[in-house]
N, C-alpha and C positions, 0 to 999 in steps of 0.2 A: 503493500499500499505506499501511497507516495505522500504521506503525512509529514508532519513536522519532526519526527523522531526519525532515529537512524535504524528503525525495525525492519522492514521486510524490502527488499531490493526496489529500489526506484527512489525519486524525490531526494530527501536529503540523505540518504544513504549513498548515492552517486555523489553529492557533494562533499560528504565528509570524505570519502574515498579519495575523490580528485583533490581537496584540500591536503590531506595528508601526503600524497604523492607530490604535489606542489612544493610542500614544504621539505620534501626529501626526507620525512621521518618514516616512511615506508616505501618500499620499492613495488612498482606495477606487478611484480608476481606474488609478493606478499600480499597486495590486495585481491588479487584473484583468487589465492589459496583462502583468505577469511571470507570472500564471498561466497567461495564452494562451501564452506563449513556453515555458514548462515544459512544457505539454501537448505542444507541437509538437516540441521538441527533447529533453524529458527533463531528467535532472539535479535540482539543487537550487533551491528558491526562493532560497534566499540567493545563490546564484550569479546567477540572472538579475537580482535586484535590483540587484546591484553592477555586472553589465555593463551595465545600461540606464541606470546612472548616478544611480539614485534614492536610493541609501545611499553613504555615504563609509565607506571600510574599519574606518575606528575604531567608527563608528556601530553597524555591522554586527556586528562584534566584540563590543561592549558588549551589544546585544541577544541574540546567541547565548549570552554569557556567562549572562545572567539565565535564558534558556530552559533551558539545561542544569544551571545551578546549579553552575558551575564556572569558574574564574579564566579570563580571556582573555589572550591575550598577541600582540603586534605583531611578527611574526618579522622584518621589515624592520630592528628595531632591535637584532636579536639576531645575536651569533655562535655558531655551533654546533661544538663541537670534533670534528675528523675521526674520532677513535675512537669518539665516541658514534654519528656518522652510520652507521660499519662494523657496530654490533650489528644494525640492520634492513635487511634487503635492499631493493633498490631497488623490485623488483616487487610486495612486499608493501606499501611505501609508497606506491606509485602505486594498488595494488589498494583499499587502504582510505582513501586520501587523508590520509597522517598522516605525521609525520617526527619522529625522537626528536631532542630538543632539550638534555637533560642527565641526570647519573646523580648518585645520592649513596647510598653503601652498598650496599642491596639494591633500591633503587628507581629505575626509570627514567621521566624525564617526558618525555610524548609529547604533541605538539600535534596535535589531531584536529579535522576538520571536524564530525563526529558522534562526541562524547565518550560517547554512550549506547551505541555499537556494542560490545556485548559478545563478539561473535565476533573483532573485530578485537583487542580488549583481551586476550583468551585467546589469540589466535595470537601475539601480540609477548610474552605471558608465556613459553609454550612455546620460542619461538625464543631468547629472551634469558637464559631464567632469573631475569629481575629482576621484581618487582612492578612494576604500572603506575600511574603517576598520571597522568590527563588532564587537558590545558587545552585550550581551543578556540580555534581561529584560522578565519581566512575561507579557503575553497577556492582563491581567487587567490593569497593569500600561501602557504599550503602548496605547492601546483603550483609556484610560482616558486622557493621555497627546493629542493625536491626537484630541479628543473633545476639549481639554483646549486651545491649539495653533492654530488650523485650524479654523479660523472664516470666513465662507462665505458670510456674509452679509455686516456688517457696514464696515470692512475692503476693502473691494472689492470695495463697493461702492466709498469710498475715493479714492483709487487708479483710477476709472475711471474718477471721479472729476476733479483728478489731470490731467488727460490726455487731457481733452478737456475743461478745464477752469471751470467758475462758472455754476453751476448745481443746480437749485432751485427743492428740491424734489415736491413743491406744483404745479410747473407748469405740472406735468404728472396726468392726472387722471387716476385711476385704471381701467382697461377694464374688464367689466365682462366676467366669462368663459361660460356662457349660452347661450344657441343658439339664443336667441332674442338679440343679440349684435345690437348696434345701429351702422351701417356701416358708417354713416355720421361721428358720433362722432371718430369712429375709424381712418377714413381717417385724420380726422382734427389732432387726437393725433399723429398719424404717420408724420404729416408736423411740430410737434413742434419743435422749435430750438434744445433743448437738444437732441432729438430722430434723428433728422437730422445730427446732429454733430457727434454723437456716431456713425451711419451708414457709415457716409462718413469716419470717423476714421478708422474703421474696414476696409474698403475696401481700402484705402489708404494705410495703415500701411502693410495688406498682401502684397501691390504690392512692398512696399519698402522692406520687408522683403523674397521677392523672393518665396512666398507661392504659391502652384499649386491649392489647394483647401481653402475654409471657411466652415467650418461647425458650423451652428447656432442652439444649441440642448437644446430643452427644456426637464425638467425634473420634477418630483413631486414636489421637494422643492428647485429646483434651476435651474440656465440657465447660459449655458456657450457657449464660444466661441473658437473654436480650428482652427490652421493652420497645413496644411500638407506642410511640408518643406523638400524638398530632400525624398519625400516618406515616411514620418514620421509625425503622428499627433503629435503637441504641443498645451496644453492649453495657452491661451493668456489673456484669462480675463472671470470674472462673472459678467454680468450685473445684476443689481436687477430683480429679478422674475416680479415684477410689470410691467417691460417694454416690457416683451415677445410679446405680440401680437401687441404693436405699433411697434415695431423693425421688426417684420414679415411683417406687413402691410407695413411699408415701403419698405422693400425690393420687396415686390410684386408689390408695385405701379411702383417703378424704373423698374421692369420687364416687366410692362404693363399685368400683371396678375389680376383675379379676385379676390378681397380682400372678397367678400362676400363667395366665394368657399372655404370652409376649410374643407369638406369631400373627396374629389379626389385630387389625385397628379396633379400636373402643371408644366410646363416647360415652361422658358421665357428666356430672353437674357437683360444684361444691358450693355450699352455703355458709357464709361466715357472717358473724357478728362482732363488729369490732368493739373496743373498750368503750366508746363513746354511744354505743347502742344502734350503730349504723349497720344496715344489713346489705351484704353484697353476694352475688351471685358469680360465680365462675361457670363459663361452658369449657370441659375439658375434652380434648381430643389426644389420643394416643396412637402413635404411628410407628410401627416396626421398621427400623433402617437397618443398614448392614454393621453400624455401630453400636445399637442399642436401640430402645424406644425414645422417640423424640415426643414431648409433651409440649401442646398449645393450650393456652387457658385465655379466652376470652372473658372479658370483664364486663358485667352488666349491671350497671350502676344506674337503679331506678330513680334515685334522686336526681340524677344529673341529666334524664333524660328529656331532651327540649320537645314539647309537644305544642310550644305557641308557634303557629304557623309564621307568624310575622317576624319571629326572630331566627327561622332557619337560613335565611339568605335570599328568599324572594323578594323581588321589587314589586313595586305596587300595582302596576297593570298585570304583569304575570300572575300574581297571587289572586287578583280578582278573577281572572280566567281560570286559574285551578280550582278556586271555592266554587265558582257557577258550575263548573263541571260535575265537581262531585255531589253537589246538591240536586244535580237533575233526577228525575224519578227513576230514570233506567239508563242502559249504556255502559261503556268500559273505559276507563281511566288507568292509563299504564305509566309506570313509572319507570325509567331505563338509566343503565349505568354499569360500572364495574364492580364486583365484589368489593365493600368497605367504602361505597360512595355516598352511603347515609340513605339509600332506597328506604330501608325498613323504618327508619326515623319519619320520612316523609310520609309514608303509609299510616305509621301509627298517628301521626299528628291530623293525618286526614280523617281517620276513624274517630278520633276523640272530638273532632269538629261536628263529627256526623251522630255521634254517640247521645242519644235523647231516649228519654221514656218510651218514646212511641215507636222506636226503630228497633228491629230484630238484626242484630248484625252477629255474623259468623265468619271466622279466620280459619284457613289451614296453613299451618307454617311448620317449616323444617330448617331449625327448630323454633319453638316459641321462645323468643328472647325476653320479652317482658308480658308479664300479666297486666291487663286492663280491666279496671271495674266495669260490669255492664256488657260485657263483650265475651261472645262464645269462642273460644280459641281451642283449636284441636292442633295436637302433634303428630305429625306424618310417622309411619312407622311401614316402612317398604318390605321389611322383612314378613310382615302378615298381611300385606295387601293393601294397606291403609295409604294409597298415594295422593296427589291433589287431585287426580282425576276423581277416585273413588269418594273422595272428601266432597268435591264439587257435586258430585250427583246426590249424596245424601243431604246435602244444605238445601237443595232445591225442593227436598220433600218435608223441610223443615220452616216453612213459611217465612222464607227470609226476605228482608229489604235490602240490605247491603250485604256482600259477600266479598272477602278479601283471599284472594290465592297468593302464596309466598311467591311463585314463581312460575311463568308458564315456559315449561321446558319441552313440549312435545305437541303434536298434533292433538292427540285425543284431550288434553287438558285445555288446549286452544279452543278447540272445536265446543266442548262444553260451555267454556266461559262465554263464549261469542253467543251461543244460544239462551245462556242466562241473562245475558245484557239484552237480550232481543225480545225477552219474556216479562218484562216488568221489574229487574232487578239493575240495581248499581254494582258493578263489579270493579274492584281495585286489584291490580296486580304488578308484578315486574317482569322486565325482559332483561338479558344481557346485551345490549346493543350500545354502539357508540355515540349516537346522537338521536335526536328525536325523528326525523325523517327516514332513517334507516328502519326504524320499528315497523313501519309499515310492509316494508319490503321483506323483512324477517318474517312477517305474519303471512305473507302472501307464499314465502318460500317454505312455510311448515304445512302448506296445503290448505289455507283458508281461502274461500274463494274471494275475488275483489269486492262483490257486492254485498257479502256478510261483512268484510272488515269495513266498509264505507258505512253500513246500516249500524254497526255496534259501536264504533270506534268515537268517543266524544272528545278525548285530549290525550297528547302524550306529554309527559315531562322528563327530559333528559338532564342529569344531575352529575356533579363531581363536587368533590370537597378540596378547599385549598386553605391553606395555613394561615392564620390571622397575624398581623403584625404584633409582638409584644408591646402592650399599652405603656408598661414600666421602662423601656428603652426605647420608644418610638422616636426618630428623627429623621429630619428632611433629608433628602439626597438628590444629588445632581443627575438627572437622565435627560439626553439628548432629545430634544420633541421628534426627530426624525425617528429614533428607537420606537415611540409609541406611534408614531404614523404607520410605520412597518408594520406594527402589530394590528392595525386596522382601526385606529382611534382617529376621530375627525382632525383635520390638520390645526384649525381653529382651537379646539379644546386640548390638543396636545401642547399648544404653546403657554396656555394658562395652568396646567396641573402640576401640583405641587406632590410629587413622589415622595413615599416615606419608606422607611425599612426599620429594622430593629438592629440597634448597635450590639446587643448581646449583654445580658445579664445574669445574675444568679437565679432571679425568679423564672426566665426561660433557659434554663441551661446553656447560656451563651449562644442559643440558636438564634435568636432573634424573633422567634415566633412562639405564640401562645394560643392555643385553640384553634378551632377551623369554622369555617362557613361554607354553604353550599352555594354553588353557581347552578342556575336553571336556565334551560333551554325550553322554554313552553311551547308546544304547537298546537294549537286548536284545530280541529278537523272540520273547516269550514267548508261551504258547498263546492268553491273552486278547487280545493283539495280533494274532495270526493270525485270530482270529474276527473281530476289528474289520474288518481288512482285507477278509476274504470277505465281509462283509455291507456293503460298499462305505463305510466310514465316511470322514469328511473328515479333514484333515490337523490341524483343531483337535481333533477328536474323539480321534485316534491320540495327540495330545501330552497331553490330560487324563488319557487312561488310562495312559500311560507313566509320567506324575508318579505318578499313584496307585498303580503297581505300585513304585515307589523311583527313577526316572530323576532325576537331578540337572540341571536346565537350565543352559545356558551362563551366562546370568545369575547362578544361584546358585553356578555354579563361580567365576566372578569375584568374588563376595562373600568366598568363602571365602580366596581369594587376597588380598582386601583384609584379612580377619581377620588373616592371616598377616603382613601388614606386607610383601607382596612388590610390589603396585600401588596404584593411585590410583583415586579415585572417576571423575576424568575419562577414565582409560582404560577402565574397565568400561563408561562409557556410550557410549563411542566406539565399541566393538566388541560390544556385546550390544544386543539387543533387550530391550524389557520382556516380562516372561513372562505 
């Protein structure tokens, strides 16, 4: 690829090679040999030149410095503060072949093999909240420094000990990885005080940090715990590998799962009451991997469930259209978007809006995430034949007014939902599509006839979640109006917009973001749209016509949030496609 690193033949690889030959640092034959090695093994040309002994470390650093136009550094002569090392996780350092070396004020100096790697620099900025100044160092010196400064065993165990007090290593018995594990002993190990304390710490710390998910992940030589906060995963600790089975078993016991079954996936639930009397549900999923069972816990905090539709992120006109659609006596309203985009919250808020003493509301969910008073919620069980289609059939014999189906996954469910919408019921459901117009195409591809789609469908709302700028460290930032125009903003508006960003503080863990808000693309099915569908229009044609009729796209919704100072250009680009 011909990018700005010296990675795979072409582009700057050729320039680096030519430069080295011109400087008489290597001969044309040596360059040819190194290029041949690179072709076979991959990697960077500079790495192969160094490995073959054609270039000294100092010579290579100087030439890379000239090539990239940044200072070079000899890491072997440099001592890095452990506090600086902690700013960048080891997996990121290894992925991008870089290492943080010092910080001053709001700047972090990072030694990189490829200082032109914008993606790596952006990731470090996001993770640390610091602006990044890159210097260049050789690949060998960076990898040696990573090995030297990142210690994933003793240091991490000390950190964990500090977190939950006295921890005697002898208290924990190593659990055999063989199939003939003594499950009585394993259960006993999972009840030992250090393991119980550690698991409790993980769960309560996740609640305190506002995490939406906890990932407990085993690897061949390591074991890590990550939290998903505002949609992004962050590593929080590396427990000792020897505690893997005991921690996993503790979580399975709390979830009332079978600790003896380690070959099949299992799902369960944990209900906790914190010291302040707050109740928290965790949805637990165990998945067997080659290195042991990975456990993912979804935190379901009913206290933080936002059911006020005006606070979800809807703008005034799209919200009016959405409310008008769900209040109609019959028809279908679909909410679309990828997993984790807030579709369930939007549907729950719609149900809450419709939840009156005069209405009979039934939902089919997989799983039921939150229980809502006054609504009949049914948990799906595919193993016994209770799927969305079967539940929907039963609902229609229960004299319903409003029906919510967790997801339309197949033709059978779609067909019954459409028929329900045509026979005097309001049907709410979700689909996995990228935008509102493509939802129509998806229903047609499932096998639903165009005339049934147009007769039943009232409105489609596509959505994505963007991170909100932290209110505690929000500050103005200079952005060229042309950048905003390129994103799709009106030129006149772009001149007057005062863009904001988060500088990074303790409240937002130096990320600059705290909390999330939804962007909505709301597409009512007007008569003009129905004609387009019946005439076999493409997704692009449906989108153009919807925009002509006043639909605000996801990108435009994001730009509105940017104008209001709620989010950043980076977030809008991350979650929305160009119109």
